[in-house]
C-alpha positions, 0 to 999 in steps of 0.5 A, a space after each residue: 577318764 580323759 584329760 580335762 581342759 584340752 582346748 580345741 583350737 580353730 587353727 589360727 596361725 602365728 605370724 608368718 615370720 615365726 612360721 618360717 623359722 620352722 623349716 619343712 623337711 628338717 627335724 626340730 628338736 625343741 620348739 618352745 610353746 609361744 604362750 607357755 615358753 617353759 614347755 616345748 616339743 619336737 616336730 617335723 613338717 613334710 617337705 611339701 608343707 604349705 601353710 595354705 593347705 591342711 595336714 593331718 597331725 600326729 601327737 606323740 608321748 614318750 614315757 621319758 619325755 624324749 620327744 625327739 626320739 618319736 619324731 625321728 621314729 615317725 619322720 619317714 612315715 609322715 613324710 610319705 603320708 604328708 603328715 605333721 608329727 609333734 612329740 612332747 619334751 615334757 610329758 613323761 611317766 608319773 603325774 599327768 603333765 596336763 599343762 605341758 600337754 595342753 600347751 603343746 596341743 594349743 601351740 601346734 594347732 595355732 602354729 601349723 596348718 592342721 587338718 582338724 578332721 584328722 588328728 591322731 595320737 601315739 605313745 609307747 608304754 606309759 606314753 601310750 596310756 597318756 595318748 589314750 587319755 587325751 584322745 577324746 579331748 583332742 578329738 582324735 581319729 586314730 591311735 598308734 598304741 605301742 606296748 600299752 593301751 589302757 589307763 590305770 583306772 579305766 578300761 573303756 577306750 574312746 571310739 577311734 581307729 587303733 593300731 596296736 603293737 607290742 613285742 612277742 614277750 612284752 609284759 603288756 601283750 595280754 593287755 593289747 590282745 584284750 583291747 583288740 578283742 574289745 574293739 572288734 566287738 564294738 566294730 571299731 577299726 583295729 589292727 594288732 601287730 606283734 613283732 620280735 622283741 620284748 617291751 620295746 619300740 618296734 622297727 621304724 617300718 612298723 611305724 610306717 605301716 601304722 601311719 599308712 593304715 591310718 592314712 588309708 582310713 582318712 582317705 576312705 572318709 574324705 568324700 562321704 559317710 555312707 557305707 560302701 555298696 560293694 559293687 566293684 568287687 574283685 578276687 585278689 591275692 592276700 598275704 596272711 603274714 603281711 596282712 596286705 592285699 598284694 596289688 601294686 605295680 610292675 615295671 616292664 623294663 626292669 621287671 621289678 614289683 613294688 608298692 607306690 607311695 601315694 605322693 610319689 612320682 608315677 615311675 619305677 623306683 629302680 630304673 625311673 621308667 614311666 611305663 609302670 602298670 598295675 600288677 599282682 605282687 606275687 611270684 609263683 603263687 607266693 608273696 613277693 615280700 615274705 614268700 608266704 603262700 597267698 590266698 584269694 580274697 574278695 576285695 572292694 576296689 576304689 581308685 583315688 584321683 588327685 591334681 598334681 598342683 593340689 595334691 591334698 584334695 582327693 577324689 574318688 571319681 575322675 572329675 577332670 579337669 581340676 575345679 581350681 586349675 583346670 588340669 586333668 586329674 591323675 590316679 594317685 592311689 588304689 584303695 583295696 578293702 577286704 569284703 567281709 561275709 556275715 549273717 544276722 538273725 533279726 529274730 534272736 540277736 539283730 546286733 550280732 554278726 555271725 560267721 555261720 549261715 544257720 542261727 545257733 539259737 533258732 536254727 534258721 538259715 540266714 541270708 548272706 550279707 556283705 560289707 567292706 572291711 572298713 565300712 561302718 565307723 570308717 566307710 568309704 564312699 558309696 558310688 551313688 555319692 561320687 562327684 557330689 
């Protein structure tokens, strides 16, 4: 079941005078909904928020109605990604607070400049179940589900990307693992993160990883819907423990290795040098972060460009100059997607992807096929579509 009666707004803004009272870069504990003042939510706007631009938005639900906790939890993550985060002060475990949820959704859509193509949801425990139920009505593209996922009477999950996480001894861990298995069978992008602990919220760094993962998916969908042709494939280091491609930057001056935030200035975070260069994030064949032994993975590489004057408009090809201000575009990110090798027997089961080159039914040797890890539901641009 999904929440009935969600109204999907076209994003008409309230008067600018009202909007100015909600300052970007500050946590706002209680914003009363204009049309339903008895309902409220907490929120955070990134420091660079500009009503003339469009921003992804993350709607959050706590089991106890503590919206402020979720805004504080996601503040750093959403600042880095350039997202808006809002969290209901009224929705909590028990009967579904439909009116409160509708009021928050409508108010945020009207009050803020939201990207209608990238709405995400999140919640903890019963709040995560609420997020699952409202996702279809919100037309959500992603769900950060913490410590719970299925609603009480429905085990069908809406089609969107899922970042699942729970504690090692969480009583809902099996539920999260079942969800991961079901989503993989449907070829829906999914990530399961198990952290030390019980039925509890994770460290804020896990939230940062989740938002970054969803934002990478967003970038992959901006310029097209065709599957990647995997023409630019490189063999790069991969850390199984961190589940990351170990590519980032190195500073020749202080020798520091680091990842670089997409919206950060192009300089070393340690010594501010601007001589940074792309580099493998490995030390003596081990991950620079967790010291795990790394292995090589086939990776599809895409550079992402932007104009410093218009940072929300991204390009997968250097189309300099910027069509708006005529300044040169700059690289703001490099997207790495693992290449998946698979086989299909068109005779026995054309829908099933096999890991072995021989069909288990007819014993026929099958041709090798490949795709990017996130192609399909969330492909990134085919090079033939660049610049269109």
